[in-house]
C-alpha positions as CSV (number, residue, x, y, z in Angstrom):
1,M,136.5,44.4,180.3
2,L,139.1,47.1,180.1
3,D,138.8,49.6,183.0
4,I,139.0,53.1,181.5
5,K,139.2,56.2,183.5
6,V,137.9,59.4,182.0
7,T,139.0,63.0,182.3
8,R,136.7,65.4,180.3
9,A,138.1,68.4,178.5
10,E,137.2,71.6,180.3
11,T,136.6,73.4,177.0
12,L,135.2,71.7,173.9
13,K,136.3,72.7,170.4
14,A,134.0,74.1,167.7
15,K,133.3,71.5,165.1
16,P,134.8,72.2,161.6
17,D,132.7,72.8,158.5
18,P,131.8,69.3,157.3
19,S,132.0,70.4,153.7
20,S,135.7,71.3,154.0
21,L,137.2,68.7,156.3
22,G,140.0,67.4,154.0
23,F,142.0,64.6,155.6
24,G,143.7,64.6,159.0
25,R,143.5,68.4,159.6
26,Y,141.1,68.4,162.6
27,F,141.1,66.4,165.9
28,T,138.5,65.7,168.4
29,D,138.3,66.8,172.0
30,H,139.7,63.6,173.6
31,M,142.2,60.8,173.1
32,F,142.8,57.4,174.6
33,I,146.1,56.5,176.3
34,M,147.4,53.3,177.9
35,D,150.9,52.7,179.3
36,Y,153.2,49.6,179.2
37,D,156.0,48.8,181.6
38,E,158.2,45.7,181.4
39,G,157.0,43.3,184.1
40,L,153.7,45.1,184.6
41,G,152.2,44.9,181.1
42,W,149.6,47.3,179.7
43,H,148.0,49.4,182.4
44,D,146.3,52.7,183.3
45,A,143.8,52.9,180.4
46,R,142.3,56.4,180.2
47,I,140.5,58.9,178.1
48,V,141.9,62.4,178.4
49,P,141.7,65.8,176.7
50,F,143.5,65.9,173.3
51,A,146.9,67.5,174.1
52,P,150.6,67.2,173.5
53,V,152.3,64.1,175.0
54,P,155.3,64.8,177.2
55,L,158.3,62.7,176.2
56,S,162.0,62.8,177.0
57,P,164.1,64.1,174.1
58,A,165.9,60.7,174.5
59,A,162.7,58.7,174.0
60,M,163.6,55.8,171.7
61,V,160.8,56.5,169.3
62,F,162.7,59.6,168.2
63,H,166.0,57.9,167.6
64,Y,165.2,54.3,166.5
65,A,161.7,54.6,165.1
66,Q,160.2,51.9,167.2
67,E,156.6,52.7,166.6
68,I,153.6,51.2,164.9
69,F,150.1,52.4,163.9
70,E,146.8,51.5,162.3
71,G,144.1,53.3,160.4
72,L,140.3,52.7,160.4
73,K,137.1,54.7,160.3
74,A,133.8,55.2,162.2
75,Y,130.8,55.9,160.0
76,R,127.5,57.7,160.7
77,T,124.6,55.4,159.6
78,P,121.3,56.6,158.2
79,D,119.5,56.0,161.6
80,G,122.0,58.3,163.3
81,G,124.1,55.4,164.8
82,V,127.8,54.9,164.5
83,Q,129.6,51.8,163.3
84,L,133.1,50.5,162.5
85,F,134.2,48.4,159.5
86,R,136.1,45.1,160.3
87,P,138.0,46.6,163.3
88,D,139.1,43.1,164.4
89,R,141.2,42.9,161.2
90,N,142.9,46.2,162.1
91,V,143.6,45.0,165.6
92,A,145.0,41.7,164.3
93,R,147.3,43.6,161.9
94,L,148.4,45.9,164.7
95,N,149.6,42.9,166.7
96,N,151.3,41.4,163.7
97,T,153.2,44.7,163.2
98,A,154.0,44.7,166.9
99,K,155.7,41.3,166.6
100,R,157.9,42.4,163.8
101,L,158.9,45.7,165.6
102,C,159.5,44.0,169.0
103,V,156.6,46.0,170.5
104,P,154.4,44.3,173.2
105,E,151.1,43.0,171.8
106,I,147.8,44.2,173.2
107,D,145.0,41.9,174.1
108,P,142.6,42.1,171.0
109,D,139.6,42.5,173.2
110,D,141.2,45.4,175.1
111,A,142.3,47.1,171.9
112,L,138.8,46.9,170.4
113,C,137.3,48.0,173.7
114,A,139.6,51.1,173.6
115,I,138.7,51.9,170.0
116,K,135.0,51.7,170.7
117,A,135.2,53.6,174.0
118,I,137.0,56.7,172.6
119,V,134.8,56.8,169.5
120,K,131.7,56.5,171.7
121,Y,133.0,59.3,174.0
122,D,133.6,61.7,171.1
123,E,130.6,60.4,169.1
124,D,129.3,63.8,168.3
125,W,132.4,64.4,166.1
126,V,131.4,61.6,163.7
127,P,130.2,63.7,160.6
128,S,127.1,62.8,158.6
129,G,127.8,64.5,155.3
130,E,128.1,62.4,152.1
131,G,131.5,60.7,152.0
132,T,132.6,61.9,155.5
133,S,133.7,59.7,158.4
134,L,135.7,59.7,161.6
135,Y,139.3,58.5,161.0
136,I,140.7,56.5,163.8
137,R,144.5,56.4,164.4
138,P,145.7,53.9,167.0
139,F,149.5,53.9,167.5
140,I,152.2,52.7,169.9
141,I,155.4,54.5,170.6
142,A,158.6,53.5,172.5
143,T,159.2,55.8,175.4
144,D,162.4,54.6,177.1
145,P,164.8,57.6,177.5
146,S,167.8,55.6,176.2
147,L,170.2,55.8,173.3
148,G,171.1,52.1,173.4
149,V,169.9,50.2,170.4
150,H,167.5,47.6,171.8
151,P,163.7,47.2,172.3
152,S,162.2,49.7,174.7
153,E,160.8,48.5,178.0
154,T,158.1,51.2,178.2
155,Y,155.5,52.2,175.6
156,K,152.4,54.3,175.1
157,F,149.3,53.1,173.2
158,I,147.4,56.1,172.0
159,I,144.3,56.6,169.9
160,I,143.4,59.9,168.3
161,L,140.4,60.7,166.1
162,S,139.9,63.0,163.1
163,P,136.8,63.9,161.2
164,V,137.6,63.5,157.5
165,G,136.2,64.0,154.0
166,S,137.7,62.5,150.8
167,Y,141.4,61.6,151.0
168,Y,141.9,63.0,147.5
169,S,140.5,66.4,146.6
170,G,139.2,65.0,143.3
171,G,137.3,62.2,145.1
172,L,136.9,59.3,142.7
173,D,138.7,61.1,139.8
174,P,141.3,58.7,138.3
175,V,144.9,59.4,139.2
176,K,148.1,59.3,137.2
177,I,150.8,57.0,138.5
178,Y,154.6,56.8,137.8
179,V,156.4,53.5,137.7
180,E,159.3,54.1,140.1
181,K,162.5,52.1,139.1
182,E,165.1,53.9,141.2
183,Y,163.8,53.8,144.8
184,V,162.0,51.0,146.6
185,R,159.7,51.0,149.6
186,A,160.3,47.5,151.0
187,V,162.3,44.3,150.6
188,R,161.7,40.7,151.4
189,G,162.5,40.1,155.1
190,G,162.0,43.8,155.9
191,T,159.0,45.7,157.3
192,G,156.9,46.0,154.1
193,M,154.1,43.9,155.5
194,T,153.8,46.1,158.6
195,K,152.3,49.5,159.3
196,C,155.2,51.4,160.7
197,G,156.3,55.0,160.1
198,G,159.6,54.0,158.6
199,N,157.9,52.5,155.6
200,Y,156.2,55.8,154.9
201,A,159.2,58.0,155.5
202,A,161.1,55.9,153.0
203,S,158.4,56.4,150.4
204,L,158.3,60.2,150.5
205,I,161.2,60.7,148.1
206,G,159.4,58.5,145.5
207,Q,156.2,60.4,146.0
208,K,158.0,63.7,145.6
209,K,159.7,62.5,142.4
210,A,156.4,61.4,141.0
211,E,154.8,64.8,141.7
212,S,157.7,66.6,140.0
213,L,156.9,64.6,136.9
214,G,153.2,65.6,136.9
215,C,152.0,62.3,138.5
216,D,149.8,61.8,141.6
217,Q,151.2,58.6,142.9
218,V,154.1,56.1,142.7
219,L,153.8,52.5,141.5
220,W,156.4,50.8,143.7
221,L,158.3,47.8,142.3
222,D,160.0,45.0,144.3
223,G,163.3,45.7,145.9
224,V,165.3,42.8,144.4
225,H,164.5,42.7,140.7
226,H,162.9,46.2,140.3
227,K,160.3,44.8,138.0
228,Y,157.5,43.2,140.0
229,V,154.6,45.5,141.2
230,D,154.3,45.9,145.0
231,E,151.9,48.8,145.9
232,V,150.7,52.1,144.5
233,G,151.5,55.0,146.9
234,S,150.4,53.7,150.3
235,M,147.7,51.5,148.8
236,N,147.3,48.0,147.6
237,V,146.8,47.8,143.8
238,F,144.6,45.8,141.4
239,F,144.5,45.4,137.7
240,V,141.7,44.0,135.5
241,I,143.4,42.3,132.6
242,D,141.2,40.7,129.9
243,G,138.4,40.3,132.4
244,E,140.5,38.8,135.2
245,V,141.3,40.7,138.3
246,V,145.0,40.4,139.4
247,T,146.7,41.8,142.4
248,P,150.3,41.3,143.8
249,A,150.6,38.2,146.1
250,L,151.5,38.8,149.7
251,D,154.0,35.8,149.8
252,D,157.2,37.7,150.1
253,G,156.1,39.8,153.1
254,N,156.9,43.2,151.5
255,I,153.3,44.2,150.9
256,L,150.9,45.5,153.5
257,P,147.9,43.1,153.9
258,G,145.2,45.7,153.5
259,V,141.8,45.3,155.1
260,T,140.2,47.0,152.1
261,R,142.3,44.7,149.8
262,M,140.9,41.6,151.6
263,S,137.4,42.9,151.4
264,C,137.6,43.7,147.7
265,I,138.9,40.2,147.0
266,E,136.1,38.6,149.0
267,L,133.4,40.8,147.2
268,L,134.8,40.1,143.8
269,R,134.9,36.4,144.3
270,S,131.3,36.5,145.7
271,W,130.3,38.1,142.4
272,G,131.8,35.2,140.5
273,M,134.8,37.1,139.2
274,K,138.2,35.5,138.8
275,V,140.7,37.0,141.2
276,T,144.4,35.9,141.0
277,E,147.0,36.9,143.5
278,R,150.5,36.6,141.9
279,K,153.6,38.4,140.8
280,I,152.9,41.0,138.2
281,E,155.7,42.6,136.1
282,A,155.3,46.3,135.4
283,E,156.1,45.5,131.8
284,E,153.2,43.1,131.6
285,L,150.9,46.1,132.2
286,F,152.3,48.0,129.2
287,E,152.1,44.9,127.0
288,A,148.5,44.3,128.1
289,H,147.6,47.9,127.3
290,A,149.2,47.5,123.8
291,R,147.0,44.4,123.3
292,G,143.9,46.3,124.4
293,V,143.3,44.1,127.4
294,L,144.3,46.3,130.3
295,D,140.7,47.1,131.2
296,E,141.1,48.8,134.6
297,A,143.5,49.6,137.4
298,F,142.8,50.9,141.0
299,G,144.3,51.3,144.4
300,T,142.5,50.2,147.6
301,G,142.9,51.5,151.2
302,T,141.1,52.7,154.3
303,A,141.6,56.4,153.5
304,A,140.5,56.5,149.9
305,V,138.6,53.2,149.7
306,I,139.0,52.9,145.9
307,S,141.3,55.1,143.9
308,P,140.9,54.5,140.1
309,I,144.1,54.8,138.0
310,G,143.6,56.7,134.8
311,E,147.2,56.9,133.5
312,L,150.3,54.8,133.9
313,C,153.7,56.2,132.9
314,D,157.4,55.6,133.1
315,E,160.3,57.6,131.7
316,E,159.3,57.0,128.1
317,R,155.7,56.0,128.0
318,V,152.3,57.4,129.1
319,L,149.2,55.2,128.6
320,K,145.6,55.9,129.4
321,I,143.6,53.1,131.1
322,N,139.9,52.8,130.3
323,G,140.1,56.2,128.5
324,G,141.2,57.8,131.8
325,E,137.8,57.1,133.4
326,I,136.8,55.0,136.4
327,G,135.9,51.4,135.3
328,P,132.8,49.3,136.1
329,V,134.7,47.0,138.5
330,S,136.2,49.9,140.4
331,Q,132.8,51.7,140.6
332,R,131.0,48.6,141.8
333,L,133.5,47.9,144.5
334,Y,133.4,51.5,145.7
335,D,129.6,51.6,145.7
336,E,129.3,48.2,147.5
337,L,132.0,48.9,150.1
338,T,130.8,52.4,151.0
339,A,127.2,51.2,151.2
340,I,128.2,48.6,153.8
341,Q,130.5,51.0,155.7
342,W,127.9,53.8,155.9
343,G,125.1,51.3,156.7
344,K,123.1,52.0,153.5
345,V,122.6,48.3,152.9
346,S,122.3,45.3,155.2
347,D,125.6,43.8,156.3
348,T,125.2,40.2,155.4
349,R,128.9,39.4,156.0
350,G,129.3,40.5,159.6
351,W,131.8,43.2,158.7
352,T,130.4,46.0,160.7
353,V,130.5,46.6,164.5
354,K,128.1,49.0,166.2
355,V,129.6,51.5,168.6
C-alpha cells in the first residue's frame, strides 16, 4: 500500500456553480505529487494544497517535452457514492506511454491507489448535476535542470482534479468536421499511440484551420498516404456503413487506444452488431454517403463520451450524415455508457471501481 502523507489546505475554495462548470476551468483544493530519482525510484507520495509547482527554467520538460498524461473521471452515483470507470486501463496506458517517452513506469497498484486517494480526499468536489463529473488529470513531467538531449533522471508524478460539465457547449449536438489533407497529427513509428502533450500541440494548427472554415473538428488522415482516417480531433472515430460499424485499426501505432473506444467496441459486439477494425479511406466515406449507406459517424473519448458527427466536408464537398442528427447507435452507446459510469444501471462487466 502506498504511504501517502497529507497536508491540508488552510483555506478551502468556494465550489463553482454546477450549472456553469464548462470543462477544465476550476480545480479542487488539493493535488497529489510523487517524486522520482534515478537509483531511488518513485518516492515521497503526498497530497498537498493545489498550488504552482516550483521548477527550474532549465527543467527538461520545458525544452524537450518529456511529459505524459492521462484523463479519466470520477462520477457521483445515485446513492451519493463516487466511482471510477475502468481506471486500470488508464493506468496501463499511462505506463505504455511512459515506455515510449523514456519515462519511468509507476507500479499500477500505486498509481491506482494515488488516484483513489486524491479523489477520496477531495470527494466533496465531485458534482452531482446531470452530466457532470470530476475530471482526473494524472501526468508526469521531466524535472532535470539540463539542456542536454537525453532522458531526465528526475520526474514528478502529479494528479490534479477539475469538476466539469459537458466538453462541448452543445452537449450531444452533432458536430461538423473537416477532412484535413495538409497537416498530420502522427506517423507510424511516432508517438500517435501515446498520450503526450506534443501530439496535441501538433494538432492545434489543424483545429484552428478547421474552425476558420466553419467546422468544429478535424478529421485527421494518416501521415504517409494522406488518405486513411486516423482520428477526429482528439477522439477516436467510428462510422456506421450499411449497418456495419467500422473504426480505424490500431495496427500502425499512430492512433491512441482509447478506453471509451474499447468500451464501445465491447458493447456493440455484445449487442450482436458487426464491428470491423480496418483502414478506412476518407474517400470511402464520401462514396458511401453518395450510395446512401453512410448511416452514422461519431467520435469517442473520456471528455465527451460520444460526439455525433452531423456534417463531413473537404475543400469541395459538404455532406450531411443522418440528416445532421444523432443516430440510434450513437445514442444507444451514449445512454449505456453514461448509465454505467454514473451508476444508474448495474455494472455487469466489472468496469467501475468504488472510491
